[in-house]
PyMOL Python script that loads the backbone (N, CA, C, O; Angstrom):
from pymol import cmd

cmd.read_pdbstr("""\
ATOM      1  N   MET A   1       0.464-116.079 -69.470  1.00  0.00           N
ATOM      2  CA  MET A   1      -0.783-116.356 -70.129  1.00  0.00           C
ATOM      3  C   MET A   1      -1.060-115.247 -71.153  1.00  0.00           C
ATOM      4  O   MET A   1      -0.808-114.070 -70.895  1.00  0.00           O
ATOM      5  N   ARG A   2      -1.573-115.641 -72.295  1.00  0.00           N
ATOM      6  CA  ARG A   2      -1.922-114.666 -73.336  1.00  0.00           C
ATOM      7  C   ARG A   2      -3.012-113.730 -72.843  1.00  0.00           C
ATOM      8  O   ARG A   2      -3.860-114.117 -72.039  1.00  0.00           O
ATOM      9  N   ILE A   3      -2.985-112.494 -73.331  1.00  0.00           N
ATOM     10  CA  ILE A   3      -3.958-111.508 -72.851  1.00  0.00           C
ATOM     11  C   ILE A   3      -5.383-111.867 -73.254  1.00  0.00           C
ATOM     12  O   ILE A   3      -6.313-111.614 -72.489  1.00  0.00           O
ATOM     13  N   ASP A   4      -5.580-112.449 -74.430  1.00  0.00           N
ATOM     14  CA  ASP A   4      -6.949-112.817 -74.818  1.00  0.00           C
ATOM     15  C   ASP A   4      -7.510-113.880 -73.877  1.00  0.00           C
ATOM     16  O   ASP A   4      -8.691-113.843 -73.532  1.00  0.00           O
ATOM     17  N   LYS A   5      -6.672-114.822 -73.462  1.00  0.00           N
ATOM     18  CA  LYS A   5      -7.121-115.844 -72.516  1.00  0.00           C
ATOM     19  C   LYS A   5      -7.344-115.236 -71.130  1.00  0.00           C
ATOM     20  O   LYS A   5      -8.300-115.606 -70.448  1.00  0.00           O
ATOM     21  N   PHE A   6      -6.481-114.311 -70.704  1.00  0.00           N
ATOM     22  CA  PHE A   6      -6.655-113.665 -69.402  1.00  0.00           C
ATOM     23  C   PHE A   6      -7.988-112.927 -69.339  1.00  0.00           C
ATOM     24  O   PHE A   6      -8.709-113.026 -68.346  1.00  0.00           O
ATOM     25  N   LEU A   7      -8.316-112.191 -70.395  1.00  0.00           N
ATOM     26  CA  LEU A   7      -9.567-111.437 -70.418  1.00  0.00           C
ATOM     27  C   LEU A   7     -10.775-112.362 -70.332  1.00  0.00           C
ATOM     28  O   LEU A   7     -11.790-112.000 -69.736  1.00  0.00           O
ATOM     29  N   LYS A   8     -10.677-113.541 -70.918  1.00  0.00           N
ATOM     30  CA  LYS A   8     -11.767-114.514 -70.860  1.00  0.00           C
ATOM     31  C   LYS A   8     -11.844-115.179 -69.493  1.00  0.00           C
ATOM     32  O   LYS A   8     -12.927-115.253 -68.911  1.00  0.00           O
ATOM     33  N   VAL A   9     -10.712-115.669 -68.963  1.00  0.00           N
ATOM     34  CA  VAL A   9     -10.697-116.367 -67.673  1.00  0.00           C
ATOM     35  C   VAL A   9     -11.131-115.434 -66.548  1.00  0.00           C
ATOM     36  O   VAL A   9     -11.837-115.853 -65.631  1.00  0.00           O
ATOM     37  N   SER A  10     -10.709-114.164 -66.613  1.00  0.00           N
ATOM     38  CA  SER A  10     -11.073-113.193 -65.576  1.00  0.00           C
ATOM     39  C   SER A  10     -12.492-112.657 -65.773  1.00  0.00           C
ATOM     40  O   SER A  10     -12.995-111.898 -64.944  1.00  0.00           O
ATOM     41  N   ARG A  11     -13.130-113.054 -66.871  1.00  0.00           N
ATOM     42  CA  ARG A  11     -14.507-112.666 -67.209  1.00  0.00           C
ATOM     43  C   ARG A  11     -14.685-111.168 -67.445  1.00  0.00           C
ATOM     44  O   ARG A  11     -15.784-110.635 -67.285  1.00  0.00           O
ATOM     45  N   ILE A  12     -13.607-110.496 -67.823  1.00  0.00           N
ATOM     46  CA  ILE A  12     -13.726-109.098 -68.247  1.00  0.00           C
ATOM     47  C   ILE A  12     -14.440-109.075 -69.599  1.00  0.00           C
ATOM     48  O   ILE A  12     -15.313-108.242 -69.844  1.00  0.00           O
ATOM     49  N   ILE A  13     -14.048-110.012 -70.473  1.00  0.00           N
ATOM     50  CA  ILE A  13     -14.717-110.234 -71.758  1.00  0.00           C
ATOM     51  C   ILE A  13     -15.164-111.694 -71.757  1.00  0.00           C
ATOM     52  O   ILE A  13     -14.389-112.579 -71.396  1.00  0.00           O
ATOM     53  N   LYS A  14     -16.392-111.946 -72.152  1.00  0.00           N
ATOM     54  CA  LYS A  14     -16.992-113.276 -71.983  1.00  0.00           C
ATOM     55  C   LYS A  14     -16.439-114.364 -72.903  1.00  0.00           C
ATOM     56  O   LYS A  14     -16.402-115.533 -72.519  1.00  0.00           O
ATOM     57  N   ARG A  15     -16.005-113.994 -74.119  1.00  0.00           N
ATOM     58  CA  ARG A  15     -15.519-115.016 -75.053  1.00  0.00           C
ATOM     59  C   ARG A  15     -14.128-114.658 -75.558  1.00  0.00           C
ATOM     60  O   ARG A  15     -13.812-113.488 -75.776  1.00  0.00           O
ATOM     61  N   ARG A  16     -13.310-115.674 -75.738  1.00  0.00           N
ATOM     62  CA  ARG A  16     -11.929-115.450 -76.163  1.00  0.00           C
ATOM     63  C   ARG A  16     -11.864-114.870 -77.569  1.00  0.00           C
ATOM     64  O   ARG A  16     -10.988-114.054 -77.858  1.00  0.00           O
ATOM     65  N   THR A  17     -12.772-115.275 -78.444  1.00  0.00           N
ATOM     66  CA  THR A  17     -12.755-114.738 -79.804  1.00  0.00           C
ATOM     67  C   THR A  17     -13.049-113.236 -79.802  1.00  0.00           C
ATOM     68  O   THR A  17     -12.479-112.488 -80.596  1.00  0.00           O
ATOM     69  N   VAL A  18     -13.934-112.802 -78.913  1.00  0.00           N
ATOM     70  CA  VAL A  18     -14.249-111.369 -78.791  1.00  0.00           C
ATOM     71  C   VAL A  18     -13.023-110.631 -78.251  1.00  0.00           C
ATOM     72  O   VAL A  18     -12.701-109.537 -78.716  1.00  0.00           O
ATOM     73  N   ALA A  19     -12.338-111.229 -77.268  1.00  0.00           N
ATOM     74  CA  ALA A  19     -11.116-110.635 -76.718  1.00  0.00           C
ATOM     75  C   ALA A  19     -10.045-110.545 -77.801  1.00  0.00           C
ATOM     76  O   ALA A  19      -9.332-109.545 -77.892  1.00  0.00           O
ATOM     77  N   ASN A  20      -9.933-111.573 -78.610  1.00  0.00           N
ATOM     78  CA  ASN A  20      -8.956-111.596 -79.702  1.00  0.00           C
ATOM     79  C   ASN A  20      -9.261-110.484 -80.709  1.00  0.00           C
ATOM     80  O   ASN A  20      -8.350-109.784 -81.150  1.00  0.00           O
ATOM     81  N   ASP A  21     -10.529-110.318 -81.072  1.00  0.00           N
ATOM     82  CA  ASP A  21     -10.935-109.255 -82.000  1.00  0.00           C
ATOM     83  C   ASP A  21     -10.659-107.872 -81.413  1.00  0.00           C
ATOM     84  O   ASP A  21     -10.227-106.967 -82.126  1.00  0.00           O
ATOM     85  N   ALA A  22     -10.908-107.710 -80.115  1.00  0.00           N
ATOM     86  CA  ALA A  22     -10.653-106.424 -79.459  1.00  0.00           C
ATOM     87  C   ALA A  22      -9.169-106.070 -79.542  1.00  0.00           C
ATOM     88  O   ALA A  22      -8.817-104.913 -79.772  1.00  0.00           O
ATOM     89  N   CYS A  23      -8.309-107.053 -79.356  1.00  0.00           N
ATOM     90  CA  CYS A  23      -6.860-106.821 -79.469  1.00  0.00           C
ATOM     91  C   CYS A  23      -6.472-106.478 -80.909  1.00  0.00           C
ATOM     92  O   CYS A  23      -5.692-105.556 -81.145  1.00  0.00           O
ATOM     93  N   ASP A  24      -7.020-107.227 -81.866  1.00  0.00           N
ATOM     94  CA  ASP A  24      -6.714-106.980 -83.281  1.00  0.00           C
ATOM     95  C   ASP A  24      -7.136-105.583 -83.720  1.00  0.00           C
ATOM     96  O   ASP A  24      -6.483-104.978 -84.571  1.00  0.00           O
ATOM     97  N   ASN A  25      -8.215-105.068 -83.149  1.00  0.00           N
ATOM     98  CA  ASN A  25      -8.732-103.747 -83.517  1.00  0.00           C
ATOM     99  C   ASN A  25      -8.196-102.632 -82.628  1.00  0.00           C
ATOM    100  O   ASN A  25      -8.713-101.515 -82.644  1.00  0.00           O
ATOM    101  N   GLU A  26      -7.164-102.937 -81.859  1.00  0.00           N
ATOM    102  CA  GLU A  26      -6.473-101.978 -80.990  1.00  0.00           C
ATOM    103  C   GLU A  26      -7.393-101.325 -79.956  1.00  0.00           C
ATOM    104  O   GLU A  26      -7.273-100.132 -79.678  1.00  0.00           O
ATOM    105  N   HIS A  27      -8.310-102.112 -79.390  1.00  0.00           N
ATOM    106  CA  HIS A  27      -9.164-101.632 -78.307  1.00  0.00           C
ATOM    107  C   HIS A  27      -8.555-101.975 -76.947  1.00  0.00           C
ATOM    108  O   HIS A  27      -9.062-101.547 -75.910  1.00  0.00           O
ATOM    109  N   VAL A  28      -7.463-102.752 -76.955  1.00  0.00           N
ATOM    110  CA  VAL A  28      -6.818-103.184 -75.715  1.00  0.00           C
ATOM    111  C   VAL A  28      -5.380-102.674 -75.712  1.00  0.00           C
ATOM    112  O   VAL A  28      -4.646-102.839 -76.686  1.00  0.00           O
ATOM    113  N   SER A  29      -4.988-102.042 -74.585  1.00  0.00           N
ATOM    114  CA  SER A  29      -3.597-101.633 -74.438  1.00  0.00           C
ATOM    115  C   SER A  29      -3.097-102.072 -73.070  1.00  0.00           C
ATOM    116  O   SER A  29      -3.861-102.161 -72.109  1.00  0.00           O
ATOM    117  N   VAL A  30      -1.816-102.341 -73.004  1.00  0.00           N
ATOM    118  CA  VAL A  30      -1.173-102.757 -71.756  1.00  0.00           C
ATOM    119  C   VAL A  30      -0.033-101.794 -71.475  1.00  0.00           C
ATOM    120  O   VAL A  30       0.841-101.582 -72.316  1.00  0.00           O
ATOM    121  N   ASN A  31      -0.054-101.214 -70.282  1.00  0.00           N
ATOM    122  CA  ASN A  31       0.962-100.248 -69.872  1.00  0.00           C
ATOM    123  C   ASN A  31       1.133 -99.126 -70.904  1.00  0.00           C
ATOM    124  O   ASN A  31       2.247 -98.673 -71.168  1.00  0.00           O
ATOM    125  N   GLY A  32       0.003 -98.688 -71.484  1.00  0.00           N
ATOM    126  CA  GLY A  32       0.016 -97.561 -72.412  1.00  0.00           C
ATOM    127  C   GLY A  32       0.336 -97.893 -73.853  1.00  0.00           C
ATOM    128  O   GLY A  32       0.390 -96.991 -74.689  1.00  0.00           O
ATOM    129  N   ARG A  33       0.553 -99.176 -74.176  1.00  0.00           N
ATOM    130  CA  ARG A  33       0.863 -99.563 -75.557  1.00  0.00           C
ATOM    131  C   ARG A  33      -0.184-100.532 -76.084  1.00  0.00           C
ATOM    132  O   ARG A  33      -0.663-101.384 -75.336  1.00  0.00           O
ATOM    133  N   PRO A  34      -0.550-100.418 -77.362  1.00  0.00           N
ATOM    134  CA  PRO A  34      -1.502-101.389 -77.931  1.00  0.00           C
ATOM    135  C   PRO A  34      -0.966-102.808 -77.775  1.00  0.00           C
ATOM    136  O   PRO A  34       0.219-103.064 -77.983  1.00  0.00           O
ATOM    137  N   ALA A  35      -1.860-103.728 -77.405  1.00  0.00           N
ATOM    138  CA  ALA A  35      -1.439-105.110 -77.149  1.00  0.00           C
ATOM    139  C   ALA A  35      -2.015-106.055 -78.184  1.00  0.00           C
ATOM    140  O   ALA A  35      -3.187-105.960 -78.550  1.00  0.00           O
ATOM    141  N   LYS A  36      -1.174-106.972 -78.652  1.00  0.00           N
ATOM    142  CA  LYS A  36      -1.642-108.045 -79.513  1.00  0.00           C
ATOM    143  C   LYS A  36      -2.221-109.141 -78.621  1.00  0.00           C
ATOM    144  O   LYS A  36      -1.926-109.196 -77.427  1.00  0.00           O
ATOM    145  N   ALA A  37      -3.039-110.003 -79.198  1.00  0.00           N
ATOM    146  CA  ALA A  37      -3.687-111.070 -78.434  1.00  0.00           C
ATOM    147  C   ALA A  37      -2.668-112.018 -77.809  1.00  0.00           C
ATOM    148  O   ALA A  37      -2.973-112.688 -76.822  1.00  0.00           O
ATOM    149  N   SER A  38      -1.477-112.082 -78.364  1.00  0.00           N
ATOM    150  CA  SER A  38      -0.451-113.005 -77.866  1.00  0.00           C
ATOM    151  C   SER A  38       0.406-112.405 -76.745  1.00  0.00           C
ATOM    152  O   SER A  38       1.311-113.072 -76.242  1.00  0.00           O
ATOM    153  N   TYR A  39       0.133-111.156 -76.349  1.00  0.00           N
ATOM    154  CA  TYR A  39       0.912-110.520 -75.286  1.00  0.00           C
ATOM    155  C   TYR A  39       0.847-111.372 -74.014  1.00  0.00           C
ATOM    156  O   TYR A  39      -0.223-111.854 -73.642  1.00  0.00           O
ATOM    157  N   ASP A  40       1.993-111.555 -73.349  1.00  0.00           N
ATOM    158  CA  ASP A  40       2.080-112.361 -72.133  1.00  0.00           C
ATOM    159  C   ASP A  40       1.798-111.486 -70.906  1.00  0.00           C
ATOM    160  O   ASP A  40       2.608-110.630 -70.549  1.00  0.00           O
ATOM    161  N   VAL A  41       0.652-111.706 -70.271  1.00  0.00           N
ATOM    162  CA  VAL A  41       0.230-110.896 -69.118  1.00  0.00           C
ATOM    163  C   VAL A  41       1.037-111.274 -67.876  1.00  0.00           C
ATOM    164  O   VAL A  41       1.276-112.450 -67.600  1.00  0.00           O
ATOM    165  N   LYS A  42       1.455-110.232 -67.129  1.00  0.00           N
ATOM    166  CA  LYS A  42       2.186-110.440 -65.876  1.00  0.00           C
ATOM    167  C   LYS A  42       1.488-109.666 -64.768  1.00  0.00           C
ATOM    168  O   LYS A  42       0.769-108.703 -65.033  1.00  0.00           O
ATOM    169  N   GLU A  43       1.700-110.087 -63.529  1.00  0.00           N
ATOM    170  CA  GLU A  43       1.134-109.370 -62.392  1.00  0.00           C
ATOM    171  C   GLU A  43       1.687-107.949 -62.388  1.00  0.00           C
ATOM    172  O   GLU A  43       2.873-107.731 -62.633  1.00  0.00           O
ATOM    173  N   GLY A  44       0.810-106.984 -62.104  1.00  0.00           N
ATOM    174  CA  GLY A  44       1.210-105.585 -62.079  1.00  0.00           C
ATOM    175  C   GLY A  44       0.939-104.843 -63.374  1.00  0.00           C
ATOM    176  O   GLY A  44       0.989-103.613 -63.392  1.00  0.00           O
ATOM    177  N   ASP A  45       0.652-105.555 -64.466  1.00  0.00           N
ATOM    178  CA  ASP A  45       0.333-104.898 -65.736  1.00  0.00           C
ATOM    179  C   ASP A  45      -0.951-104.085 -65.591  1.00  0.00           C
ATOM    180  O   ASP A  45      -1.873-104.484 -64.880  1.00  0.00           O
ATOM    181  N   ILE A  46      -0.999-102.942 -66.271  1.00  0.00           N
ATOM    182  CA  ILE A  46      -2.206-102.114 -66.325  1.00  0.00           C
ATOM    183  C   ILE A  46      -2.833-102.326 -67.701  1.00  0.00           C
ATOM    184  O   ILE A  46      -2.239-101.989 -68.725  1.00  0.00           O
ATOM    185  N   ILE A  47      -4.038-102.888 -67.710  1.00  0.00           N
ATOM    186  CA  ILE A  47      -4.746-103.171 -68.959  1.00  0.00           C
ATOM    187  C   ILE A  47      -5.858-102.148 -69.125  1.00  0.00           C
ATOM    188  O   ILE A  47      -6.631-101.899 -68.199  1.00  0.00           O
ATOM    189  N   GLU A  48      -5.931-101.560 -70.307  1.00  0.00           N
ATOM    190  CA  GLU A  48      -6.973-100.584 -70.626  1.00  0.00           C
ATOM    191  C   GLU A  48      -7.778-101.116 -71.805  1.00  0.00           C
ATOM    192  O   GLU A  48      -7.220-101.426 -72.857  1.00  0.00           O
ATOM    193  N   ILE A  49      -9.099-101.219 -71.625  1.00  0.00           N
ATOM    194  CA  ILE A  49      -9.980-101.756 -72.661  1.00  0.00           C
ATOM    195  C   ILE A  49     -11.016-100.699 -73.004  1.00  0.00           C
ATOM    196  O   ILE A  49     -11.672-100.148 -72.121  1.00  0.00           O
ATOM    197  N   ARG A  50     -11.156-100.420 -74.303  1.00  0.00           N
ATOM    198  CA  ARG A  50     -12.126 -99.435 -74.757  1.00  0.00           C
ATOM    199  C   ARG A  50     -13.360-100.140 -75.331  1.00  0.00           C
ATOM    200  O   ARG A  50     -13.271-100.889 -76.304  1.00  0.00           O
ATOM    201  N   PHE A  51     -14.524 -99.879 -74.697  1.00  0.00           N
ATOM    202  CA  PHE A  51     -15.817-100.389 -75.164  1.00  0.00           C
ATOM    203  C   PHE A  51     -16.578 -99.184 -75.700  1.00  0.00           C
ATOM    204  O   PHE A  51     -17.379 -98.595 -74.974  1.00  0.00           O
ATOM    205  N   GLY A  52     -16.349 -98.808 -76.946  1.00  0.00           N
ATOM    206  CA  GLY A  52     -16.984 -97.614 -77.497  1.00  0.00           C
ATOM    207  C   GLY A  52     -16.470 -96.377 -76.774  1.00  0.00           C
ATOM    208  O   GLY A  52     -15.273 -96.093 -76.804  1.00  0.00           O
ATOM    209  N   GLU A  53     -17.366 -95.639 -76.127  1.00  0.00           N
ATOM    210  CA  GLU A  53     -16.981 -94.431 -75.391  1.00  0.00           C
ATOM    211  C   GLU A  53     -16.439 -94.756 -73.992  1.00  0.00           C
ATOM    212  O   GLU A  53     -15.723 -93.950 -73.397  1.00  0.00           O
ATOM    213  N   ARG A  54     -16.782 -95.930 -73.477  1.00  0.00           N
ATOM    214  CA  ARG A  54     -16.399 -96.311 -72.117  1.00  0.00           C
ATOM    215  C   ARG A  54     -15.009 -96.941 -72.103  1.00  0.00           C
ATOM    216  O   ARG A  54     -14.659 -97.715 -72.994  1.00  0.00           O
ATOM    217  N   VAL A  55     -14.218 -96.600 -71.078  1.00  0.00           N
ATOM    218  CA  VAL A  55     -12.877 -97.164 -70.934  1.00  0.00           C
ATOM    219  C   VAL A  55     -12.790 -97.846 -69.580  1.00  0.00           C
ATOM    220  O   VAL A  55     -13.133 -97.256 -68.555  1.00  0.00           O
ATOM    221  N   LEU A  56     -12.326 -99.101 -69.579  1.00  0.00           N
ATOM    222  CA  LEU A  56     -12.119 -99.851 -68.343  1.00  0.00           C
ATOM    223  C   LEU A  56     -10.624-100.030 -68.152  1.00  0.00           C
ATOM    224  O   LEU A  56      -9.929-100.534 -69.034  1.00  0.00           O
ATOM    225  N   LYS A  57     -10.136 -99.610 -66.990  1.00  0.00           N
ATOM    226  CA  LYS A  57      -8.712 -99.718 -66.689  1.00  0.00           C
ATOM    227  C   LYS A  57      -8.557-100.598 -65.464  1.00  0.00           C
ATOM    228  O   LYS A  57      -9.125-100.306 -64.412  1.00  0.00           O
ATOM    229  N   VAL A  58      -7.781-101.689 -65.594  1.00  0.00           N
ATOM    230  CA  VAL A  58      -7.599-102.637 -64.492  1.00  0.00           C
ATOM    231  C   VAL A  58      -6.124-102.944 -64.285  1.00  0.00           C
ATOM    232  O   VAL A  58      -5.319-102.842 -65.210  1.00  0.00           O
ATOM    233  N   ARG A  59      -5.782-103.321 -63.059  1.00  0.00           N
ATOM    234  CA  ARG A  59      -4.429-103.773 -62.725  1.00  0.00           C
ATOM    235  C   ARG A  59      -4.495-105.280 -62.496  1.00  0.00           C
ATOM    236  O   ARG A  59      -5.362-105.761 -61.767  1.00  0.00           O
ATOM    237  N   VAL A  60      -3.583-106.022 -63.115  1.00  0.00           N
ATOM    238  CA  VAL A  60      -3.535-107.477 -62.951  1.00  0.00           C
ATOM    239  C   VAL A  60      -2.971-107.791 -61.567  1.00  0.00           C
ATOM    240  O   VAL A  60      -1.866-107.366 -61.227  1.00  0.00           O
ATOM    241  N   VAL A  61      -3.742-108.543 -60.768  1.00  0.00           N
ATOM    242  CA  VAL A  61      -3.332-108.915 -59.421  1.00  0.00           C
ATOM    243  C   VAL A  61      -2.822-110.346 -59.397  1.00  0.00           C
ATOM    244  O   VAL A  61      -1.846-110.645 -58.709  1.00  0.00           O
ATOM    245  N   ASP A  62      -3.476-111.234 -60.143  1.00  0.00           N
ATOM    246  CA  ASP A  62      -3.113-112.650 -60.136  1.00  0.00           C
ATOM    247  C   ASP A  62      -3.379-113.236 -61.516  1.00  0.00           C
ATOM    248  O   ASP A  62      -4.347-112.861 -62.178  1.00  0.00           O
ATOM    249  N   VAL A  63      -2.526-114.151 -61.947  1.00  0.00           N
ATOM    250  CA  VAL A  63      -2.702-114.824 -63.229  1.00  0.00           C
ATOM    251  C   VAL A  63      -2.938-116.301 -62.949  1.00  0.00           C
ATOM    252  O   VAL A  63      -2.051-116.993 -62.450  1.00  0.00           O
ATOM    253  N   LYS A  64      -4.146-116.786 -63.272  1.00  0.00           N
ATOM    254  CA  LYS A  64      -4.522-118.182 -63.054  1.00  0.00           C
ATOM    255  C   LYS A  64      -4.970-118.770 -64.376  1.00  0.00           C
ATOM    256  O   LYS A  64      -5.639-118.103 -65.165  1.00  0.00           O
ATOM    257  N   GLU A  65      -4.601-120.028 -64.621  1.00  0.00           N
ATOM    258  CA  GLU A  65      -5.017-120.701 -65.852  1.00  0.00           C
ATOM    259  C   GLU A  65      -6.526-120.946 -65.867  1.00  0.00           C
ATOM    260  O   GLU A  65      -7.168-120.846 -66.912  1.00  0.00           O
ATOM    261  N   HIS A  66      -7.086-121.269 -64.694  1.00  0.00           N
ATOM    262  CA  HIS A  66      -8.517-121.534 -64.584  1.00  0.00           C
ATOM    263  C   HIS A  66      -9.038-120.813 -63.357  1.00  0.00           C
ATOM    264  O   HIS A  66      -8.377-120.793 -62.318  1.00  0.00           O
ATOM    265  N   ALA A  67     -10.211-120.224 -63.468  1.00  0.00           N
ATOM    266  CA  ALA A  67     -10.825-119.547 -62.328  1.00  0.00           C
ATOM    267  C   ALA A  67     -12.329-119.698 -62.422  1.00  0.00           C
ATOM    268  O   ALA A  67     -12.921-119.503 -63.484  1.00  0.00           O
ATOM    269  N   GLY A  68     -12.939-120.047 -61.306  1.00  0.00           N
ATOM    270  CA  GLY A  68     -14.396-120.133 -61.252  1.00  0.00           C
ATOM    271  C   GLY A  68     -14.992-118.745 -61.213  1.00  0.00           C
ATOM    272  O   GLY A  68     -14.281-117.743 -61.142  1.00  0.00           O
ATOM    273  N   LYS A  69     -16.296-118.707 -61.262  1.00  0.00           N
ATOM    274  CA  LYS A  69     -17.000-117.425 -61.273  1.00  0.00           C
ATOM    275  C   LYS A  69     -16.659-116.592 -60.036  1.00  0.00           C
ATOM    276  O   LYS A  69     -16.501-115.375 -60.127  1.00  0.00           O
ATOM    277  N   ALA A  70     -16.547-117.250 -58.884  1.00  0.00           N
ATOM    278  CA  ALA A  70     -16.260-116.542 -57.633  1.00  0.00           C
ATOM    279  C   ALA A  70     -14.828-116.005 -57.592  1.00  0.00           C
ATOM    280  O   ALA A  70     -14.578-114.961 -56.990  1.00  0.00           O
ATOM    281  N   GLU A  71     -13.885-116.713 -58.230  1.00  0.00           N
ATOM    282  CA  GLU A  71     -12.475-116.313 -58.202  1.00  0.00           C
ATOM    283  C   GLU A  71     -12.106-115.298 -59.279  1.00  0.00           C
ATOM    284  O   GLU A  71     -11.101-114.600 -59.147  1.00  0.00           O
ATOM    285  N   ALA A  72     -12.892-115.207 -60.325  1.00  0.00           N
ATOM    286  CA  ALA A  72     -12.541-114.380 -61.484  1.00  0.00           C
ATOM    287  C   ALA A  72     -12.294-112.926 -61.114  1.00  0.00           C
ATOM    288  O   ALA A  72     -11.354-112.318 -61.626  1.00  0.00           O
ATOM    289  N   GLY A  73     -13.096-112.363 -60.254  1.00  0.00           N
ATOM    290  CA  GLY A  73     -12.956-110.961 -59.867  1.00  0.00           C
ATOM    291  C   GLY A  73     -11.702-110.675 -59.071  1.00  0.00           C
ATOM    292  O   GLY A  73     -11.266-109.526 -58.998  1.00  0.00           O
ATOM    293  N   SER A  74     -11.114-111.697 -58.472  1.00  0.00           N
ATOM    294  CA  SER A  74      -9.917-111.492 -57.661  1.00  0.00           C
ATOM    295  C   SER A  74      -8.639-111.474 -58.508  1.00  0.00           C
ATOM    296  O   SER A  74      -7.548-111.269 -57.977  1.00  0.00           O
ATOM    297  N   MET A  75      -8.770-111.687 -59.811  1.00  0.00           N
ATOM    298  CA  MET A  75      -7.593-111.697 -60.680  1.00  0.00           C
ATOM    299  C   MET A  75      -7.150-110.283 -61.066  1.00  0.00           C
ATOM    300  O   MET A  75      -6.036-110.096 -61.557  1.00  0.00           O
ATOM    301  N   TYR A  76      -8.013-109.294 -60.846  1.00  0.00           N
ATOM    302  CA  TYR A  76      -7.703-107.906 -61.223  1.00  0.00           C
ATOM    303  C   TYR A  76      -8.387-106.949 -60.266  1.00  0.00           C
ATOM    304  O   TYR A  76      -9.322-107.318 -59.555  1.00  0.00           O
ATOM    305  N   GLU A  77      -7.900-105.698 -60.259  1.00  0.00           N
ATOM    306  CA  GLU A  77      -8.584-104.645 -59.525  1.00  0.00           C
ATOM    307  C   GLU A  77      -8.878-103.499 -60.483  1.00  0.00           C
ATOM    308  O   GLU A  77      -8.030-103.119 -61.290  1.00  0.00           O
ATOM    309  N   VAL A  78     -10.073-102.959 -60.388  1.00  0.00           N
ATOM    310  CA  VAL A  78     -10.509-101.891 -61.287  1.00  0.00           C
ATOM    311  C   VAL A  78      -9.893-100.579 -60.811  1.00  0.00           C
ATOM    312  O   VAL A  78      -9.992-100.222 -59.637  1.00  0.00           O
ATOM    313  N   ILE A  79      -9.258 -99.870 -61.736  1.00  0.00           N
ATOM    314  CA  ILE A  79      -8.671 -98.566 -61.439  1.00  0.00           C
ATOM    315  C   ILE A  79      -9.673 -97.475 -61.796  1.00  0.00           C
ATOM    316  O   ILE A  79      -9.982 -96.613 -60.973  1.00  0.00           O
ATOM    317  N   THR A  80     -10.189 -97.516 -63.051  1.00  0.00           N
ATOM    318  CA  THR A  80     -11.233 -96.558 -63.463  1.00  0.00           C
ATOM    319  C   THR A  80     -12.231 -97.254 -64.356  1.00  0.00           C
ATOM    320  O   THR A  80     -13.190 -96.632 -64.813  1.00  0.00           O
TER     321      THR A  80
END
""", "prot")
cmd.dss("prot")
cmd.show_as("cartoon", "prot")
cmd.util.cbc("prot")
cmd.orient("prot")
C-alpha cells in the first residue's frame, strides 16, 4: 500500500491529499530516508513524520486496505 494511503487509513493524517503534500515536502521519512507518496509500506517499517517542531515516529504493525475507527490504531505503534 502507498504511504499516503497508509497514513490516511491509519488516521495518522486525516486526508490523503495532506499526506501526499507532506511526502512531497519531505516531512515524511521511512527507515531514515525521505519517502515519496508512492513508497510501498511494509510491516516493520519505521515512519517518521514532522509536524513543525513535533516529530511522530511509528512502527508499522499491520497493513490493511480498509480500517474502521476502532481498528486504525492497531495498524501502528508509536515509538516517540
